[in-house]
N, C-alpha and C positions, 0 to 999 in steps of 0.2 A: 730454534735458536733462543737462548735465554735472554731475559730482559737485560742482564748485565752486558752481554755481547751486543745487543741492539744499542744500548747506551754508548758503548765504545764507538760504534759507527756514527752515532748522533754527534759525538764530540768532534769527530774529524771530517765529517761530510756535510757541507752546508746545504745539501739538497734533501736531507732527512728532516722532516718537520716535527717529529715528536720523539720524546725519550722512550716511549713504549709503543708496542704495536696497538692497533685499534682493538677496542673491546668487542666481545661477541654482540653486545647491544648495538654498538655502532655499526658493525658489519651487517647485522640483520636490518637495521634502519635504512642503510644505504641500499642494500641489495633488494629490499622490499619495493623499491622503485623500478625494478627491472621486470619486464614481462618475459620470463624465460621461455614461454611458448613461442615467442617471436624473435628472441635474441639468438640468432644463429652464429653471429660473429661478435665477440666481445673483446675489446682492447682494454688492458689495465696498465695505466701509467704508474710507475713507482710501486710495484707490488711488495717491495721490502722483503719481509720474511714469509709472505704468502698467506696471511690470515684471510684476506679477501679471496685469494686464489682458491684456497681450499673450499670455501663456501660456494664460490661460483661453480666450481667443478661438480659439486654435489647437486646443484640445481640445474645445470645446463644439460641439454639433450646429448645423446650419444654421437650425433653427427655435427654438433656445434664445434666452433673453434674459439680458443682463448689465446690471445696474443699478449704476452707480457713484455712491456718495454721498461727495463730497469737500467738505470744509469750506473749504479754502484756495481763494479765487477764482482765483489765478494758476494753480494746478494744474488747476482745473476747466477753465479756458480752454485750457490746454496739452493736456489730455486730449481736448477737443472737436476740436482741430486734428489730433491724432495718430490718433484712432480714429473714423474716418468709416465705421462699420459699422452696418447697419440693426438688428443685434442689440443694440446698445449704447444705453443711456439714461444721460445724465450729469446729476446733480442737485447743485448747489452748496447743500448742506444739512448737517444733523447726523444722526448715526446714531440719535439718540433719536426722529427723525421717520420712521423706516423704514416704519411702517404707512401713513402718509400718502403717502410716496413710492411704495410699492407700488401703492396705489390710483390715484395720478396716472398711473402707467405701465400701468394696466389689468390688474394682477396681483392675485391674491387671497393668494398665499403664495409663499414662496421654498423651494427645495429645499436651498439652501446659502447661508450668509452667511459671508463671509471678512472678517476684521477685522485691520487693521494699526494701529488707533488705540491710543495709549499709555494703557492703562487705569490704570497706576500714577500718571499725572499728574492723573487725575480725582478729584474728591471722591467719597467712598463712595456718596452718594446718586445722583449722576450715573451712576456705574459700574453700580449695581444697576438703575437705570431703563433704561439701554441694554440690559442683559442680559435684562430682563423683556420689553421691546419686541421684542427679537430673537427670543426664545422664541415670542412671540405671532405673529411674522411668518413663522415656519417651519411647513411642513407636518409632520404626524406622521412621525417617522423622519428629519426633516431635520437637517442638521448646522450647527453654529456653530463655525467654525475661527478661532482668534485666535493670532497670532504676536506675541511680546513679547521684549524683550531678556532674555537669560539672567541678567543680574545682578539682576533684580528678585526679590523674595522669591517663592518658589513659591506661597505661600498667597494672595498679593495678588489673584489672579484665580481660582485653583482653588476656594477655598471659596465665593466668591460664585456661581461657575458651578454648583457642586454644590447650592446652595440653590435653583436655578432649573431645571436640566436633570437628566434621569434618569440619564445616564451621562456621565462626564468622564474623558478620558485625557490624559496629558501625554507629549510627545515632545520631542526636542532636535535642533537642527542646529548643529553646531560650525563648519561651513565657511561662516560668515557673519560680517560685521563690524557690530556685535558679534554673538557667538553668540546663538542665539535658542531660546526655549522655545515650544512649539506646544501649544495646548490644543484638543482635539477634544471637543465637547459635542454629545450627541444628544438630540433632543426625544422 
């Protein structure tokens, strides 16, 4: 999907956080926090055009499962056409339904949840609901990785994450448009 097409969706869909897909630098920085030797079940919230999805599939094992939860129906259809891989399950749904999606895919828990959804655009109640459901969906020691634009207040996600997860670290990737802040929370 072209940047122009991505920008058209950005203009009409309040759940798209950026005008362009994440850069290769950003993708590598975020995915570098995943132990692919132990990540049998990965859930991706808001995969958009699939830049993370492509990288994840390259790194994941042949018996791993990647569950994509995409709210935008156009992006969901595009992902279905682009990723015809038996390891991938695509659901046009919301992140707050992650437990139901896991069950529908025959999974009990995820090893890692990767999130590109714009938490700063969400009401506090929705933000906390998604974080709690994500925590419940992860196995013990599992990771929740969220990437957000750098310009949002550091506390908008860090404090809610700290109220749910036992460990939260923050990292940055400046070689992205816009630069991004990466949250790594461990159950």
